[in-house]
C-alpha positions as CSV (number, residue, x, y, z in Angstrom):
1,X,0.0,0.0,0.0
2,X,1.3,3.5,-0.9
3,X,2.4,5.7,1.9
4,X,0.2,8.7,2.4
5,X,2.2,11.8,3.3
6,X,1.1,14.0,6.2
7,X,0.4,16.9,4.0
8,X,-2.7,15.1,2.5
9,X,-4.3,14.8,5.9
10,X,-3.3,18.3,6.9
11,X,-4.7,19.8,3.7
12,X,-7.9,18.0,4.2
13,X,-8.1,19.4,7.7
14,X,-7.3,22.8,6.4
15,X,-10.0,22.6,3.8
16,X,-12.7,21.6,6.3
17,X,-11.7,24.0,9.1
18,X,-9.0,26.6,8.6
19,X,-10.6,28.0,5.5
20,X,-14.2,27.8,6.6
21,X,-15.7,31.2,6.0
22,X,-18.5,32.6,8.2
23,X,-21.1,35.2,7.2
24,X,-18.9,37.9,8.7
25,X,-15.6,36.7,7.2
26,X,-12.9,34.4,8.5
27,X,-13.1,33.9,12.3
28,X,-10.2,34.4,14.7
29,X,-10.1,30.7,15.4
30,X,-9.9,29.9,11.7
31,X,-7.1,32.5,11.3
32,X,-5.3,30.7,14.1
33,X,-5.8,27.4,12.4
34,X,-4.4,28.9,9.2
35,X,-1.3,30.1,11.0
36,X,-0.8,26.7,12.7
37,X,-1.2,25.0,9.3
38,X,1.4,27.2,7.6
39,X,3.8,26.7,10.4
40,X,3.3,22.9,10.3
41,X,3.9,22.8,6.5
42,X,7.1,24.9,6.9
43,X,8.3,22.5,9.6
44,X,7.6,19.5,7.3
45,X,9.1,20.9,4.1
46,X,11.9,22.8,5.8
47,X,11.3,25.7,3.4
48,X,8.7,28.5,3.5
49,X,8.9,28.7,-0.3
50,X,8.1,25.0,-0.8
51,X,5.3,25.2,1.8
52,X,3.7,28.2,0.1
53,X,3.8,26.7,-3.4
54,X,2.3,23.4,-2.1
55,X,-0.6,25.1,-0.3
56,X,-1.4,27.5,-3.1
57,X,-1.1,24.7,-5.6
58,X,-3.8,22.7,-3.7
59,X,-5.9,25.7,-2.6
60,X,-5.4,28.6,-5.1
61,X,-8.6,30.4,-3.8
62,X,-7.0,30.8,-0.4
63,X,-3.6,32.0,-1.8
64,X,-3.9,35.6,-0.4
65,X,-5.0,34.3,3.0
66,X,-2.0,32.0,3.1
67,X,0.4,34.7,1.9
68,X,-0.9,37.1,4.4
69,X,-0.4,34.6,7.2
70,X,3.0,33.6,6.1
71,X,4.2,37.3,5.9
72,X,2.9,37.8,9.4
73,X,4.7,34.7,10.7
74,X,7.9,35.1,8.7
75,X,8.3,38.7,7.7
76,X,12.1,38.3,7.4
77,X,11.5,35.8,4.7
78,X,9.3,38.0,2.6
79,X,11.3,37.6,-0.5
80,X,11.0,33.9,-0.5
81,X,7.2,34.1,0.3
82,X,6.5,36.7,-2.5
83,X,8.6,34.8,-5.0
84,X,6.9,31.4,-4.2
85,X,3.4,32.9,-4.2
86,X,3.8,34.6,-7.5
87,X,5.5,31.7,-9.1
88,X,2.7,29.4,-8.0
89,X,-0.2,31.7,-9.0
90,X,1.0,34.5,-11.4
91,X,-2.6,35.8,-11.8
92,X,-2.4,37.0,-8.2
93,X,0.8,39.0,-8.7
94,X,-0.9,42.4,-8.2
95,X,-2.7,41.3,-5.1
96,X,0.5,39.8,-3.6
97,X,2.4,43.0,-4.2
98,X,-0.4,45.2,-2.7
99,X,-0.6,42.9,0.4
100,X,3.2,43.0,1.0
101,X,3.2,46.8,0.6
102,X,0.3,47.3,3.0
103,X,2.0,45.2,5.6
104,X,5.1,47.4,5.4
105,X,7.4,44.4,5.7
106,X,10.1,46.1,3.6
107,X,10.7,49.1,1.3
108,X,8.7,49.4,-1.9
109,X,11.7,49.0,-4.2
110,X,12.7,45.6,-2.6
111,X,9.1,44.3,-2.9
112,X,8.8,45.4,-6.5
113,X,12.2,43.9,-7.5
114,X,11.3,40.6,-5.8
115,X,8.0,40.4,-7.6
116,X,9.5,41.2,-11.0
117,X,12.2,38.6,-10.6
118,X,9.5,36.1,-9.7
119,X,7.4,36.8,-12.8
120,X,8.9,39.3,-15.3
121,X,6.0,39.0,-17.7
122,X,3.7,40.5,-15.1
123,X,5.7,43.6,-14.7
124,X,2.8,45.8,-15.8
125,X,0.6,44.5,-13.0
126,X,3.4,44.9,-10.5
127,X,4.2,48.5,-11.2
128,X,0.5,49.4,-11.4
129,X,-0.2,47.8,-8.0
130,X,2.8,49.4,-6.4
131,X,2.1,52.8,-7.7
132,X,-1.5,52.6,-6.6
133,X,-0.5,51.5,-3.1
134,X,2.4,53.9,-2.7
135,X,2.0,56.8,-5.1
136,X,4.7,58.8,-3.3
137,X,7.2,56.1,-4.3
138,X,6.5,56.4,-8.1
139,X,10.0,57.5,-9.1
140,X,11.5,54.7,-7.1
141,X,9.1,52.2,-8.6
142,X,10.0,53.3,-12.1
143,X,13.7,53.2,-11.4
144,X,13.8,49.7,-9.9
145,X,11.4,48.3,-12.4
146,X,13.4,49.5,-15.4
147,X,16.7,48.4,-13.9
148,X,15.3,45.0,-13.0
149,X,13.5,44.4,-16.3
150,X,14.9,46.9,-18.9
151,X,13.5,44.9,-21.8
152,X,10.0,45.9,-20.6
153,X,10.9,49.6,-20.1
154,X,8.4,50.7,-22.8
155,X,5.6,48.8,-21.1
156,X,6.5,50.0,-17.7
157,X,6.5,53.7,-18.7
158,X,3.4,53.3,-20.8
159,X,1.5,51.6,-18.0
160,X,2.4,54.2,-15.4
161,X,1.9,57.1,-17.7
162,X,-1.6,55.9,-18.4
163,X,-2.4,55.6,-14.7
164,X,-0.5,58.8,-13.7
165,X,-0.6,61.1,-16.8
166,X,0.3,64.2,-14.8
167,X,3.6,62.5,-13.8
168,X,4.6,61.4,-17.3
169,X,7.6,63.8,-17.6
170,X,9.0,62.6,-14.3
171,X,8.4,59.0,-15.3
172,X,10.3,59.5,-18.5
173,X,13.1,61.2,-16.7
174,X,13.5,58.5,-14.2
175,X,13.3,55.7,-16.7
176,X,15.8,57.1,-19.2
177,X,18.2,58.3,-16.4
178,X,18.2,54.8,-15.0
179,X,18.9,53.1,-18.3
180,X,19.7,55.6,-21.1
181,X,19.6,52.9,-23.8
182,X,15.8,52.4,-23.3
183,X,15.1,56.0,-24.4
184,X,14.1,55.0,-28.0
185,X,11.7,52.3,-26.7
186,X,10.1,54.7,-24.2
187,X,9.6,57.3,-26.9
188,X,8.2,54.8,-29.4
189,X,5.7,53.5,-26.8
190,X,4.6,56.9,-25.6
191,X,4.2,58.5,-29.0
192,X,1.9,55.7,-29.9
193,X,-0.2,56.2,-26.7
194,X,0.1,60.0,-26.3
195,X,0.6,61.4,-29.8
196,X,-0.5,64.9,-28.7
197,X,2.3,64.9,-26.1
198,X,5.0,64.4,-28.6
199,X,6.9,67.6,-27.7
200,X,7.3,66.8,-24.0
201,X,8.0,63.1,-24.6
202,X,10.7,63.6,-27.2
203,X,12.2,66.7,-25.5
204,X,12.4,65.0,-22.1
205,X,13.9,61.8,-23.5
206,X,16.5,63.7,-25.5
207,X,17.5,65.9,-22.5
208,X,17.9,62.9,-20.2
209,X,20.0,61.0,-22.8
210,X,22.2,64.0,-23.7
211,X,25.4,62.3,-22.5
212,X,24.8,59.2,-24.6
213,X,25.3,60.1,-28.3
214,X,24.1,56.8,-29.7
215,X,20.9,56.9,-27.5
216,X,20.2,60.4,-28.7
217,X,20.6,59.3,-32.3
218,X,18.2,56.4,-31.8
219,X,15.6,58.6,-30.2
220,X,15.7,61.0,-33.1
221,X,15.3,58.1,-35.6
222,X,12.4,56.8,-33.6
223,X,10.7,60.2,-33.6
224,X,11.2,60.5,-37.3
225,X,9.8,57.0,-37.9
226,X,6.8,57.9,-35.7
227,X,5.9,60.7,-38.1
228,X,7.3,63.8,-36.4
229,X,8.3,66.4,-39.0
230,X,11.9,67.5,-39.2
231,X,10.8,71.0,-38.3
232,X,9.1,70.0,-35.1
233,X,11.9,67.6,-34.2
234,X,14.5,70.4,-34.7
235,X,12.5,72.5,-32.2
236,X,12.3,69.7,-29.7
237,X,16.0,68.9,-30.0
238,X,17.0,72.6,-29.6
239,X,14.8,72.8,-26.5
240,X,16.5,69.7,-25.1
241,X,20.0,71.3,-25.7
242,X,21.0,69.1,-28.6
243,X,24.5,69.6,-30.1
244,X,25.1,71.1,-33.5
245,X,26.0,67.6,-34.7
246,X,22.7,66.2,-33.5
247,X,20.8,69.1,-35.1
248,X,22.7,68.5,-38.4
249,X,21.7,64.8,-38.2
250,X,18.0,65.8,-38.1
251,X,18.4,68.2,-41.1
252,X,20.0,65.5,-43.1
253,X,17.1,63.1,-42.7
C-alpha cells in the first residue's frame, strides 16, 4: 500500500476547518488554524517557499490568506514568500504586491524587485499595483522596475503614464536616467499612446540622454519614424539642448 504523506491529511483538515468562511468573514479561530497549518507545513518541508507553493497549488482560492499569514509569521523571509506565491499563481501578482506593501514588511523597491524577478511577464501588474498603493514612491518604482527588467521599459513607462498622466515627464526622466539605452523604446511607446504629447515626450527623453550620443541618435530616428516632422523635431531637439552635430543629423534626414 502506498504511503500517504502527512500533507494530505493536513490539507484535508485545512479545507474543512482553517478556510471555513463565516457570514462575517474568517473567524479568529480559523485564522489561528491557518497560522498553525502554515507553520506545520514549513516544519515539514523545511522551506517556507516550498510550503507556500504546495498550499497554493492545492488551494489557489486561499492564496492571499495563506500569503498574508506567512508574511505575518515570517516577515524576514518576505522575498521567498513573495517569489513562491507569484511563481505558484501568477494571476495574483498584483494582489500579492499590494498585500506586501500594505503590511510594510520592507521598502517598496525591494518588494517590486522581488515580484518582477518572480514573474517578469507580469511587470505591468506589479508597477501598477505598487504605484496605486504607494504613489509617493512612483519615481523609485520606475527606477527599480526599469533596472530589473529593462526589456520591458516601454511597457513600464506606458502603463504608469496611463495611470499617472500628470507624472509622465517625471516617469520618462527616471526611466531614461536609470537606463539611457531604453530611451528609444520609451519614446516609441509613448508616441503611440500619447501622440498629442510628442513635444514633452521627445524633449524629455533627449534631455535625459544628452550624454549618450548613440541613445540620442536612436531617439531621433524613432521620432522621425513615428511621423514627427523635421521642423518639429528640430525645435524639440533645440529645447533639449542638442548639439550642432545632432541638429545636423535631423536636417540630413
